[in-house]
N, C-alpha and C positions, 0 to 999 in steps of 0.2 A: 406202795405200788400194784398198777394194774399194769396191766399190757394185754392193750386191743392186736389183736388179731383176726387178717379177714375173718367173717363168720362163714365160707366156701371156704377155704383153706383151716378151719376149725371141723368143718362139719362134712371135708372128702368131696366134693360135690359142687363142680359149675356154675358162676351165679345164673346161667342162663334156667337152670335147673330145677331153683328156692325151694318156687312156689311149689311144684308139683312134687318135690324130692320132702320138704319141711314138715306135709303131713300123712305124711308115710313115717317120719320117724315122733309126729308128736302127735296122741287123741289129741280128739276134739281141739283139736286146731278154730277149726273156722270158728264155732260157739264159741269159744275161751276171747275170741278176737271179735266180736257183733257182743259180747256180757261186759268187757270193756271199754267197749265203746259208754251201750246205753248206762254204763255205771261213773261217766262224766258229771249229770245231772245239771246242768250251765248256771249259772245265776246270772250269765250277763247277756249283753244283746250281742260282742258282738268278741266270745272269749278268743284267749290264749296260747292255745296250748301248745306242748315244744315235749317232742317225743324220742327217746333218748334210746340211743342206735335203733335210726328206726327204718336198719337194712330197704329190704326191697318195699318200703312207705303200706307193706296191706291193714296194720293196724292203722297206721298212720289213715290209709282208703274208708275205714271203717268212723273210724273217732269226728269225720270230715261230712261224709254221710249221714251221722247221731245230728250234728253240730251243724246244720249248713252256713250259719255265720259264719262259724269262727276264722278262724285266720294261724298257721300251723308253723315251730321252726322243727324239722326232724335233724338228730345229730347222730352225723356214724361215720368212723375214722375209715371207711371203704370207698375208695368213688368206683368201682362199678358195682355198687347195690348203690348207693347210690346217682347212678345215672337210669337202673332200674327202676325207682325212686320217683325221677322225674317227670321218665313217661307215661306213668301211674299216673300221677296224680298232676299231669299236667291240664286238664281240664279247668283243675280247679287253683292257673293262676290267678284267677283276676282278683280273690277274694284272699287275699296273702297268703300265701310258702313260701317259705325258704328252707332250701338245704345245706346243711353246710357239715363239710368235713372238717370236724371232728371230735376232741373224745368230754361224752359230755365226764368223765371225771378229770380232767382240766381246764378243760373250759370253767370258762367264766359263768355262771347260768343266767339268762335271762329273765326278768321280772312274769310269771307266767300265771295263769286258773289254772293252769296242769300239767301236770311234767305224766305222760305216759313209756310204759316202757313195753317190750312184747315180746318173750321172753330173750332178755340181754344184761338183766344183772346176775344177771348168774355167773360175770364176767369176777364179778368183785368178791372174792377169797375173801375177805376176811372181815372177819366181825365188826375192824375197829371203821378199818375204810367203810365199809359199806352206812356208821351210825353216823359218818362224817360227810359221805355223800347225799343219806335222808337227812341231815341237818341246813348240806345247803341247799338242798329245793325243800326245803321247810321255808329256809330264809327267801331262798327267793319265790314262792308262793303267796300270793294273796291274801286274805283271810278270806277262809269257807274256800281258796281251791283243795284240789287236793294232786296227789301223786298217786293215778292207780299199775298197777302193776297186775299182769301176766306170767307166771315162771313154774318150774317144778317148784316143787316144793310139798317134802314128801309129811309121811307120821314121822315121829320121834318112836314111840314108842313101836317093839323092835319087830311084836307081831303085821301090825299093819304098815310097818312100813315092809318085812314079804310078801306083803300079799300087794301094796301100792307097787313096787319093784314088779311082780310079775305081773300086770294090768297090764305096763308096759313091753314087759316082752311080748306079751300073747299081741298089743297092738302091732309091732315089728314084726311079729313073725307071718302077720296080713302077706307081705312084701318081703319078708327078707328068709334067710332059715334060721336059723334055733343057732348057731352058733354062731350066722353075722350080726345075727338080733342083738345076744349078750360083747359078741367082743367094740361092737356101736357103742353100747352105756359103759364099756370100761375105756373105750377110750374115751370119750368124752366125762369122763369122771378125772383125767388123769391131768385137766386141766378148767374146768367146769369149778364151781361150787353151790349144791344143792342144798341151803341152808333147812333143816325141818319147818314145817308154818309157822308150828309156836317159835322159834326163832326168831322168825321175819319179824312177826307180830310185837315179840319182846324189843326188838332192836327199831323200828319205825316208832311204839310207846316210847320208847329210851331218849329218840331224837325228838320231839313237841306233837305227831300226833295221834289223832283218833283215829282208831283203827275198824273196818274190817272188811268180813270177807262175806265177796260175794256171790263164790261160788267155786264150789271145788271139788272136785274127782280124781283117784287115784293117788298118782304123788303131782298135783299140780292144783294149781288156782290162780281165782284173782283175788285184788286184796286192796281195799281201795282206801288210801287213808290221806285223812280230813288232816285240812292248820287249822283247830280253833278261829274265832272272830275273836278269841283276844288270849294271843302266847304267850307263855313266860318271855326274857330276851332269854337271847345264848351272847355267850362273851364270843368274839371274833375271834378268836383263839381256836375254837372249837370248827368252825365253818369252817 
């Protein structure tokens, strides 16, 4: 079972501060949003994007700019975050935008051309639960559609992991003391699960996706997982 909490509560910040503070927490945040949006590579004239854990709508806004004729459904359990997203995306409402207060781990996923996830899938803490989520996404995607995810996906090799963690701490130290930087990482680690990149790729492959890493720096990565145009059928019990 996955328990979703308010992101602001999780990060110990106010919702009104989120868009400013997240950049002090996450290195290369803006660049990753742009890379993820560009990775959609739309095939249809008016694709539907479903944003998993849409938060304040930052990734959604980038995707809507990158694919001007797209429609979007944003899923999130936090009503305060969704209110911010609604204000951010107000100008795009005429193109077809729905923001739903739902957990993407529990609700039925709509048929979609793309699923996106911006720093949200690390809340899924077990391998089996994550593979089931990926299988549900695969099942809901149109053939040739894709899941694009931004998240912390560190190296599995110990020396490279330590190097990536030091890079994250250096970023935090631009704003916070070394003590506070390390305290932030320790607090988040109690509630998040950062699977190494090779494990993420393996889980996506296991679910049936064709996967590529489109961006990687330090402990963070942007991964694009495409549904093959002819994919193997999956037993309903596994979805």
